N, C-alpha and C positions, 0 to 999 in steps of 0.2 A: 504494500499500499504506499502510495507516495504521500509525503507530508504536505499539507496544504500550506501555502504561503499567504501572509497578509498582503493587501495591496501595496503597502509601502515597501516591504521587503521584496515583492515581486518586481516592482518598478526599479528598485536599486539593483537587483540581480540582473535584470535585462540591460540596464545601463552599463554595468560592468562587463557583461557578455559582449555588448557592442564594442566597448573599449578593446577587448582582447581580439575580437574579430578584426577590427581596424588594424590592430598591431600585426596580426598574421597576414592579412590580405594586402596591406599597403606598406609593408616593410618599415614599420614605425621605428623612427630614430629617436630614442628617448635620451634626455639628458639624465645625468646621475640623480638630480633632484626629482625629476619626473618619475623615474623608475621607483625611487624609494617611496614617493608619495603614493604611487599605485599599490605598492606592496603593503604599506601601512593601512591603506583603506581596506584591502582584501583581508589582511590579517585581523583587523578589528571586527569584521563580519564573519570570520571563520570560513571564508570562501577559499578553501584549500585547493580546489580544482583550478580556479582561475589564477591563484597565487602561483601554483606550480607551472601553469601555462605561461604566465608572465615571466617567471624565472628562466624557463627554458628558452623563450624567445629573446629576451633581452640579455641575459647573462651567460646562458649555456651554449646555444646553437650559433647565435650571430656574434656573440662576444662583443656587443656594442659598449657594454659597461663591465667593469670588473666587480664581481660580488664582494661585498664586505662582510664582516661579522654581523652587522645589523641586518643585512639582506637574508643571511641564513636564519637569524633569529626571527625575522618576520615570517619567513616561509614556515618555520616550525610553529610559530604562534597560530598561523592560519590553520594548520592541521590540528593543533590542540583545541582551538575554538570551534572547529568543525567536526569534533568528535572522532578524530582519527589519530588517537594518541600513539598507537603503534608506529605509525609513519613518522611522527614527530620524534619518537625514540630512535628509530632507524637513522634518521638524518643526524641526530645528535651524536650517536656513537660513531657513525661513519666520519663525521666532521672531526670529532675528537681524536679518532685514530689517525686521520690524515694530518692533523696538526702535530700529533706526537712524532710522526714519521718526517715532517718537513719543518720542524721547529726552527732550525737554523736558516731556512730559506724564505720564511714568511714573517710578516709583521702583524698578522692577524693573531689576536689573543681572545680568549674567553674571559671577559672581566665582568664587573658588576652590572654594566649596562647591557650586557648580553644575558646574564643569568637572571637578573631581576624581573624583566617582562615575562620571561618564560615561567618562572615560578608563580608570578601573579596570575598569568593566564591559566595555568594548571589548577590553581586553587580557586580562581573566580568561576571557572567553567564547572568544575566539580562533577563531571561525568565519570562513571566508572569504565565507560567505553567497552563493556563486555561484548557488544555486538560487533566490535571490530577485532575480536580475537584476543583481547587482553583481559585476563581474569582479574577480578578485584582482589584475589588472594595471592597474586604474584607480584614480585618486586624484584628489580635488579639490585644485586648486592654491590658493595662499594668496589670490590676488586673484579667484578665480572666484565666480560666482554659484551658486545651488542646482543648476542643471541643466548646468553647464559642467564637463566632465571632461577631463582631459588624459591621453593615453596616454604612459606612461613606459617607459623602456628597461630597467627592472629589475623583478623579480618581488616585489612587495610585497602582502601580503594586504590585503583590504578593511578588516578590523578594525584592523590596525596603521596603515594609511593614515588612517582616520578618527580614531584616537586621536592621531596626529601632527598632523592638521589642527586638532583641538581644542586640543592643546598649543601649537601655533603661534599660534592665536587668543588664548590666554591670554598668551602673550609680547607680542603686539602690543598687547594691552590694558594692558600694564604690570604684569601679575600674574606673580610669580615662580613657578617650579616648587617642588616639595617633594622632599625626599630619597626619599620613598615613590614618587612619580610617576616620578622619574628611574630608580629601581631597576626599577619595572615595565616601563618603555620598554626599558631595557637587557636585561632578561630576555626580553622579547619579540623583540628583535633577535637575541639568542643563540639562542632557540628556533627562529626562522625563518631564521637565518643571513643576515640582511639587512644587507649592508655599507652600502647607501646611506642607510637610515634611522639606522643606528648612527653614521654620520659627522655627521648632523644633530643627533641627541641630544648627541653629544660636544661639538659646537660650542656648543649652548645651555648646556651644563654649564660650559664654559670661561668663558662670558660672564656667568654667573649668580653674582654676587658675594654672594648671600644663602645660598649653599649651601657648607657645609663639606665639602670632598672628603676624607672620612675613609676608613679602611681598608676599610669595607664597600662603599663606592661604587667605590673603585679595584678591588676584587675583581670587582665586576659588570662594570666596563669591561674588565678583563683577560679575563674569562671570555667576554664578548661578542666582543672582537677575536680571541680564540682560536677561537671558533666560525666566524668568517668567514676564517680562515687568514691573518690579518694579524700575522705574527710580529714585524714591525718595531715596530708599535705596542705589542704585548704587552711587549717588552723595554724600550721607551721608558717605558711606564707603570711598570714595575718599577723601572727606574733613577731615574726622576724622583720617585717617591713612596715607595719602599721600604716597602710595606705589610707588616705584621707578623702577618697572620692565617695560621695554619697551613694553612688550606684554599687560600689564595692561593699559598703557597710550594709546596704539593703540586701544585697545578694547573700552575704555571709550570715546575717541575722535570720533571713527567710530559710536558709538551709538548716541552721541549727534548730529552728523552731519546727520545721517540717519533720525533722528526725527526733524532736522532743529532747534535744540536748539542752536542758534548762540552765545548768550551770555554765556551759559554754556560751550560751546566748547572753546570760548576765555578764559573764567576763568580757565578751566582745562589746557589749553595751557600755560597760564601766571604762573601757579603754578608749572609747570615742572622745574626740575633742568637744569641747562645749558647743562649738558651732553645729555639730551633728546632733548632740543630744538635745539641742533646742529645736530640731526639726520635728514638727507636730506629727506628721505622717509617719515618720520613723518611730516615734514614741508609741503611737497607736499600733503599729505593726508588731512591736515587741510585746506590748500588753496583750494584744489579741492572741499571739502565739503562746505566751507563757500560761495564760489562763486556760487555753485549750489543752495545754500539756500539764495541767494541774500544778503549775508553778505559781501558786498564789503568793507565797512568801517572796519568791524572786521578783514578782511583779510589784510587790510593795517596796522592794529595794530600788527598782527603777523609778517608782514615783518619788522616793526620797532623794534620788540623785537629780531630779528635776525641780527641786524646791525653789530655786532661784530663776526658773524659766518663766517667761510671761505666759506660757501655755500650761502651766502647772495645774491650775484649776480645771482646765479643759480636760487634761489627762486624768485627773482624779474622777471627774464626772464619768469619763469613758470607762474607767476601771470599775466604778460602782455599777454601771449599766451592765458590764460584762458578767459580774459575779451575782447579779440578782437572779 
């Protein structure tokens, strides 16, 4: 069954098809900028067929322009976003092997500008691509060649596996990660509840002295460990870094209360800065959860800690309403 296209996508696809037809029929002579612009447009739409056609016509057969690392990256990105992950993998490993053989003769290198967009595309797209022959249970190992795949004992999607392989290769090349890439990886681990990859990402993050582990990164770590039900790490991260984001406090308190960890919820509440303890909605959240967990005494301690808050009377009324 053919997938139906929206009018906008159909129009865009026809326009791109016409471009490539013009390229083939009229011996299109592209400048380097025109060729890269075309590849960028095709990559963004995941139009791997036209991207490959453009690459063949401009860079491969006619040799009008010399392909750069960005060119190969855009070709791979088109395959990734077009649900052809296996093809993107094949290009990557072929290119890497070629660079290994010709390292003394080429100026092309796989750097952050090459890896970053590919990792982003893999994680943004998020397809397991099983219909293209890539099992979500298979992943390239760090020392494997292009066709060597290892069966793992955990369920990791093909896209996340490939993103991690690219990230590992970055690390081995001495290229540090970026805060943006770490956040993307952590969010993917959270989305897929993948504890195995999460541990790997966290290990790299610990070793990466170029990254400032700020409140936003700690929040992503806590959210990811919460998604894989690792409450020990959730609490360790809170105790170790004391993040001050309201969203992090809300996430952690809600988790403690859902699990009826009354003492942990109280401890987290008491560790909050005054600015967060004065948040009326956060106070009500804690009181609601503690009362549901039969933590009446803990709820009274929460109320006592808000004695100087302008919302103290409102919280007292809310508490009495809950226990009636």
